[in-house]
Backbone as JSON Lines, residues from 0, in Angstrom:
{"i":0,"aa":"M","n":[0.81,-1.21,0.0],"ca":[0.0,0.0,0.0],"c":[0.85,1.27,0.0]}
{"i":1,"aa":"P","n":[1.91,1.39,0.86],"ca":[2.71,2.62,0.84],"c":[3.39,2.86,-0.51]}
{"i":2,"aa":"A","n":[3.75,1.79,-1.22],"ca":[4.38,1.96,-2.53],"c":[3.39,2.57,-3.52]}
{"i":3,"aa":"L","n":[2.13,2.23,-3.37],"ca":[1.11,2.77,-4.25],"c":[0.92,4.27,-4.02]}
{"i":4,"aa":"V","n":[1.08,4.71,-2.79],"ca":[0.96,6.14,-2.47],"c":[2.04,6.93,-3.18]}
{"i":5,"aa":"W","n":[3.26,6.39,-3.25],"ca":[4.36,7.09,-3.91],"c":[4.12,7.24,-5.4]}
{"i":6,"aa":"V","n":[3.23,6.45,-5.95],"ca":[2.88,6.57,-7.37],"c":[1.67,7.48,-7.55]}
{"i":7,"aa":"L","n":[0.67,7.33,-6.7],"ca":[-0.58,8.06,-6.88],"c":[-0.47,9.54,-6.54]}
{"i":8,"aa":"V","n":[0.3,9.9,-5.53],"ca":[0.41,11.31,-5.15],"c":[1.05,12.15,-6.25]}
{"i":9,"aa":"P","n":[2.2,11.75,-6.83],"ca":[2.74,12.55,-7.94],"c":[1.82,12.53,-9.16]}
{"i":10,"aa":"L","n":[1.16,11.41,-9.41],"ca":[0.24,11.33,-10.53],"c":[-0.94,12.3,-10.34]}
{"i":11,"aa":"A","n":[-1.45,12.39,-9.13],"ca":[-2.53,13.33,-8.85],"c":[-2.04,14.77,-9.02]}
{"i":12,"aa":"G","n":[-0.82,15.05,-8.6],"ca":[-0.26,16.38,-8.76],"c":[-0.12,16.76,-10.22]}
{"i":13,"aa":"V","n":[0.32,15.83,-11.05],"ca":[0.44,16.09,-12.48],"c":[-0.94,16.32,-13.09]}
{"i":14,"aa":"C","n":[-1.93,15.55,-12.68],"ca":[-3.29,15.73,-13.19],"c":[-3.85,17.1,-12.82]}
{"i":15,"aa":"V","n":[-3.61,17.54,-11.6],"ca":[-4.08,18.86,-11.18],"c":[-3.4,19.95,-12.01]}
{"i":16,"aa":"A","n":[-2.1,19.8,-12.25],"ca":[-1.38,20.79,-13.06],"c":[-1.91,20.84,-14.48]}
{"i":17,"aa":"I","n":[-2.18,19.69,-15.07],"ca":[-2.72,19.64,-16.44],"c":[-4.09,20.3,-16.49]}
{"i":18,"aa":"I","n":[-4.93,20.02,-15.52],"ca":[-6.27,20.63,-15.48],"c":[-6.17,22.15,-15.32]}
{"i":19,"aa":"A","n":[-5.25,22.62,-14.49],"ca":[-5.08,24.06,-14.29],"c":[-4.62,24.74,-15.58]}
{"i":20,"aa":"I","n":[-3.67,24.12,-16.27],"ca":[-3.18,24.69,-17.53],"c":[-4.29,24.7,-18.57]}
{"i":21,"aa":"Y","n":[-5.07,23.62,-18.64],"ca":[-6.15,23.54,-19.61],"c":[-7.23,24.59,-19.35]}
{"i":22,"aa":"T","n":[-7.61,24.77,-18.09],"ca":[-8.65,25.76,-17.79],"c":[-8.16,27.18,-18.04]}
{"i":23,"aa":"E","n":[-6.88,27.44,-17.78],"ca":[-6.34,28.77,-18.08],"c":[-6.34,29.01,-19.59]}
{"i":24,"aa":"H","n":[-6.03,27.97,-20.35],"ca":[-6.05,28.1,-21.82],"c":[-7.47,28.37,-22.31]}
{"i":25,"aa":"R","n":[-8.44,27.66,-21.76],"ca":[-9.84,27.89,-22.16],"c":[-10.29,29.3,-21.8]}
{"i":26,"aa":"Q","n":[-9.86,29.8,-20.66],"ca":[-10.2,31.15,-20.25],"c":[-9.62,32.17,-21.22]}
{"i":27,"aa":"K","n":[-8.37,31.98,-21.62],"ca":[-7.75,32.9,-22.57],"c":[-8.45,32.84,-23.92]}
{"i":28,"aa":"M","n":[-8.84,31.66,-24.36],"ca":[-9.54,31.53,-25.64],"c":[-10.9,32.24,-25.58]}
{"i":29,"aa":"A","n":[-11.59,32.12,-24.46],"ca":[-12.88,32.81,-24.32],"c":[-12.69,34.32,-24.33]}
{"i":30,"aa":"M","n":[-11.62,34.81,-23.73],"ca":[-11.34,36.24,-23.75],"c":[-11.05,36.72,-25.16]}
{"i":31,"aa":"I","n":[-10.29,35.94,-25.91],"ca":[-9.96,36.32,-27.28],"c":[-11.22,36.34,-28.14]}
{"i":32,"aa":"E","n":[-12.11,35.37,-27.93],"ca":[-13.36,35.34,-28.69],"c":[-14.22,36.57,-28.42]}
{"i":33,"aa":"K","n":[-14.15,37.1,-27.21],"ca":[-14.93,38.29,-26.86],"c":[-14.21,39.58,-27.23]}
{"i":34,"aa":"G","n":[-13.0,39.48,-27.78],"ca":[-12.27,40.66,-28.22],"c":[-11.38,41.28,-27.17]}
{"i":35,"aa":"I","n":[-11.15,40.59,-26.08],"ca":[-10.28,41.08,-25.02],"c":[-8.91,40.43,-25.19]}
{"i":36,"aa":"K","n":[-7.86,41.24,-25.16],"ca":[-6.52,40.69,-25.24],"c":[-6.03,40.35,-23.84]}
{"i":37,"aa":"P","n":[-5.65,39.1,-23.59],"ca":[-5.2,38.71,-22.25],"c":[-3.98,39.51,-21.77]}
{"i":38,"aa":"E","n":[-3.09,39.91,-22.66],"ca":[-1.91,40.67,-22.26],"c":[-2.29,42.03,-21.7]}
{"i":39,"aa":"E","n":[-3.28,42.68,-22.32],"ca":[-3.72,43.98,-21.83],"c":[-4.36,43.87,-20.45]}
{"i":40,"aa":"L","n":[-5.11,42.82,-20.25],"ca":[-5.76,42.62,-18.95],"c":[-4.71,42.37,-17.87]}
{"i":41,"aa":"R","n":[-3.67,41.63,-18.2],"ca":[-2.62,41.34,-17.23],"c":[-1.87,42.62,-16.86]}
{"i":42,"aa":"Q","n":[-1.66,43.52,-17.81],"ca":[-0.97,44.76,-17.53],"c":[-1.84,45.7,-16.7]}
{"i":43,"aa":"A","n":[-3.15,45.61,-16.87],"ca":[-4.06,46.5,-16.15],"c":[-4.17,46.13,-14.67]}
{"i":44,"aa":"Q","n":[-3.86,44.89,-14.33],"ca":[-3.98,44.46,-12.94],"c":[-2.78,44.97,-12.14]}
{"i":45,"aa":"V","n":[-3.07,45.74,-11.13],"ca":[-2.03,46.27,-10.26],"c":[-2.06,45.46,-8.97]}
{"i":46,"aa":"P","n":[-0.91,44.97,-8.54],"ca":[-0.91,44.21,-7.29],"c":[-1.34,45.08,-6.12]}
{"i":47,"aa":"R","n":[-2.19,44.54,-5.3],"ca":[-2.71,45.27,-4.15],"c":[-2.06,44.73,-2.89]}
{"i":48,"aa":"P","n":[-1.6,45.59,-2.02],"ca":[-0.93,45.12,-0.81],"c":[-1.88,44.48,0.21]}
{"i":49,"aa":"E","n":[-3.18,44.6,0.0],"ca":[-4.13,44.0,0.95],"c":[-3.97,42.49,0.99]}
{"i":50,"aa":"G","n":[-3.52,41.91,-0.11],"ca":[-3.29,40.47,-0.12],"c":[-2.22,40.06,0.87]}
{"i":51,"aa":"M","n":[-1.22,40.92,1.02],"ca":[-0.17,40.64,1.99],"c":[-0.72,40.68,3.42]}
{"i":52,"aa":"L","n":[-1.61,41.61,3.66],"ca":[-2.21,41.72,4.99],"c":[-3.06,40.49,5.29]}
{"i":53,"aa":"I","n":[-3.87,40.09,4.34],"ca":[-4.72,38.91,4.53],"c":[-3.87,37.66,4.73]}
{"i":54,"aa":"G","n":[-2.84,37.51,3.88],"ca":[-1.95,36.36,4.03],"c":[-1.24,36.36,5.36]}
{"i":55,"aa":"G","n":[-0.82,37.54,5.79],"ca":[-0.15,37.63,7.09],"c":[-1.05,37.25,8.23]}
{"i":56,"aa":"L","n":[-2.29,37.71,8.17],"ca":[-3.23,37.37,9.24],"c":[-3.54,35.87,9.26]}
{"i":57,"aa":"V","n":[-3.67,35.28,8.08],"ca":[-3.92,33.83,8.01],"c":[-2.74,33.06,8.58]}
{"i":58,"aa":"L","n":[-1.53,33.45,8.2],"ca":[-0.36,32.74,8.71],"c":[-0.18,32.93,10.21]}
{"i":59,"aa":"I","n":[-0.48,34.1,10.71],"ca":[-0.42,34.31,12.16],"c":[-1.44,33.41,12.86]}
{"i":60,"aa":"G","n":[-2.62,33.29,12.29],"ca":[-3.64,32.4,12.86],"c":[-3.19,30.96,12.86]}
{"i":61,"aa":"I","n":[-2.56,30.51,11.78],"ca":[-2.06,29.14,11.71],"c":[-0.95,28.94,12.74]}
{"i":62,"aa":"G","n":[-0.06,29.93,12.86],"ca":[1.02,29.83,13.84],"c":[0.48,29.74,15.25]}
{"i":63,"aa":"F","n":[-0.5,30.59,15.58],"ca":[-1.1,30.53,16.92],"c":[-1.8,29.2,17.15]}
{"i":64,"aa":"A","n":[-2.42,28.66,16.1],"ca":[-3.1,27.36,16.25],"c":[-2.1,26.27,16.58]}
{"i":65,"aa":"F","n":[-0.95,26.25,15.9],"ca":[0.08,25.27,16.22],"c":[0.59,25.44,17.64]}
{"i":66,"aa":"L","n":[0.86,26.68,18.02],"ca":[1.38,26.92,19.37],"c":[0.35,26.58,20.44]}
{"i":67,"aa":"L","n":[-0.9,26.94,20.2],"ca":[-1.95,26.63,21.15],"c":[-2.18,25.13,21.27]}
{"i":68,"aa":"A","n":[-2.11,24.42,20.14],"ca":[-2.27,22.97,20.17],"c":[-1.15,22.33,20.98]}
{"i":69,"aa":"Q","n":[0.04,22.86,20.87],"ca":[1.15,22.29,21.62],"c":[1.04,22.62,23.1]}
{"i":70,"aa":"I","n":[0.64,23.84,23.41],"ca":[0.57,24.25,24.82],"c":[-0.58,23.54,25.54]}
{"i":71,"aa":"L","n":[-1.76,23.54,24.93],"ca":[-2.93,22.95,25.6],"c":[-2.97,21.44,25.49]}
{"i":72,"aa":"G","n":[-2.47,20.9,24.38],"ca":[-2.58,19.47,24.16],"c":[-1.41,18.67,24.63]}
{"i":73,"aa":"E","n":[-0.34,19.35,25.09],"ca":[0.86,18.63,25.52],"c":[1.29,17.64,24.43]}
{"i":74,"aa":"L","n":[1.35,18.14,23.2],"ca":[1.75,17.31,22.08],"c":[3.26,17.36,21.91]}
{"i":75,"aa":"S","n":[3.72,16.97,20.77],"ca":[5.15,16.93,20.49],"c":[5.76,18.32,20.57]}
{"i":76,"aa":"K","n":[6.99,18.38,21.06],"ca":[7.71,19.66,21.13],"c":[8.01,20.2,19.74]}
{"i":77,"aa":"W","n":[7.91,19.37,18.73],"ca":[8.21,19.79,17.36],"c":[7.16,20.74,16.81]}
{"i":78,"aa":"L","n":[6.02,20.86,17.47],"ca":[4.99,21.8,16.99],"c":[5.39,23.25,17.22]}
{"i":79,"aa":"Y","n":[6.39,23.49,18.07],"ca":[6.86,24.86,18.24],"c":[7.5,25.39,16.95]}
{"i":80,"aa":"I","n":[8.18,24.53,16.23],"ca":[8.9,24.96,15.03],"c":[7.94,25.5,13.96]}
{"i":81,"aa":"P","n":[6.94,24.72,13.5],"ca":[6.03,25.31,12.49],"c":[5.19,26.44,13.07]}
{"i":82,"aa":"G","n":[4.9,26.38,14.35],"ca":[4.11,27.44,14.97],"c":[4.82,28.78,14.88]}
{"i":83,"aa":"F","n":[6.08,28.8,15.32],"ca":[6.83,30.05,15.24],"c":[7.16,30.42,13.8]}
{"i":84,"aa":"F","n":[7.36,29.43,12.95],"ca":[7.63,29.67,11.54],"c":[6.48,30.45,10.9]}
{"i":85,"aa":"F","n":[5.27,29.94,11.02],"ca":[4.1,30.62,10.45],"c":[3.85,31.96,11.13]}
{"i":86,"aa":"L","n":[4.03,32.01,12.43],"ca":[3.79,33.24,13.18],"c":[4.69,34.37,12.7]}
{"i":87,"aa":"F","n":[5.99,34.09,12.58],"ca":[6.92,35.15,12.2],"c":[6.81,35.52,10.72]}
{"i":88,"aa":"I","n":[6.49,34.57,9.86],"ca":[6.25,34.93,8.46],"c":[5.01,35.81,8.36]}
{"i":89,"aa":"G","n":[3.98,35.5,9.11],"ca":[2.78,36.32,9.12],"c":[3.05,37.73,9.62]}
{"i":90,"aa":"I","n":[3.86,37.83,10.67],"ca":[4.23,39.15,11.19],"c":[5.03,39.92,10.15]}
{"i":91,"aa":"A","n":[5.94,39.24,9.45],"ca":[6.74,39.9,8.41],"c":[5.84,40.4,7.28]}
{"i":92,"aa":"L","n":[4.85,39.63,6.9],"ca":[3.93,40.06,5.84],"c":[3.12,41.28,6.29]}
{"i":93,"aa":"M","n":[2.7,41.29,7.54],"ca":[1.95,42.45,8.03],"c":[2.83,43.7,8.08]}
{"i":94,"aa":"I","n":[4.07,43.54,8.51],"ca":[4.98,44.69,8.53],"c":[5.21,45.2,7.12]}
{"i":95,"aa":"S","n":[5.41,44.29,6.16],"ca":[5.63,44.73,4.79],"c":[4.39,45.42,4.23]}
{"i":96,"aa":"Y","n":[3.2,44.97,4.62],"ca":[1.97,45.64,4.17],"c":[1.96,47.09,4.65]}
{"i":97,"aa":"Y","n":[2.25,47.29,5.92],"ca":[2.22,48.65,6.46],"c":[3.33,49.51,5.87]}
{"i":98,"aa":"L","n":[4.49,48.93,5.58],"ca":[5.56,49.7,4.95],"c":[5.2,50.1,3.53]}
{"i":99,"aa":"I","n":[4.57,49.2,2.77],"ca":[4.14,49.53,1.41],"c":[3.05,50.6,1.45]}
{"i":100,"aa":"K","n":[2.13,50.43,2.38],"ca":[1.05,51.43,2.51],"c":[1.62,52.8,2.86]}
{"i":101,"aa":"K","n":[2.6,52.85,3.73],"ca":[3.22,54.11,4.13],"c":[3.97,54.73,2.96]}
{"i":102,"aa":"S","n":[4.69,53.91,2.19],"ca":[5.48,54.43,1.07],"c":[4.57,54.94,-0.05]}
{"i":103,"aa":"K","n":[3.39,54.35,-0.22],"ca":[2.45,54.83,-1.24],"c":[1.86,56.17,-0.84]}
{"i":104,"aa":"K","n":[1.64,56.39,0.46],"ca":[1.11,57.67,0.92],"c":[2.14,58.78,0.71]}
{"i":105,"aa":"E","n":[3.41,58.45,0.96],"ca":[4.47,59.46,0.82],"c":[4.77,59.76,-0.64]}
{"i":106,"aa":"G","n":[4.68,58.73,-1.48],"ca":[5.05,58.9,-2.9],"c":[3.9,59.11,-3.75]}
């Protein structure tokens, strides 16, 4: 059974990648049929820093969940590592959000 997992997991990953590429291709073809150029749409999209804030908050929540599970559940000491990992990445994303927001106000 474990040998079968080593075959099925990569196969499932390849299938997901193929489906993602195919659906993106169909989306581009539909845009072209409607007269929209996909390149122009991609240039019009401006990255918004709010995504960094949302990602940071989610990662902080995951980090706290790991730490809380370890503290309350008396589980493996190894849960401190991913807990602090997610927590500090989330904090870094939030700091970068506020720095980008501040630099946009000044500039």
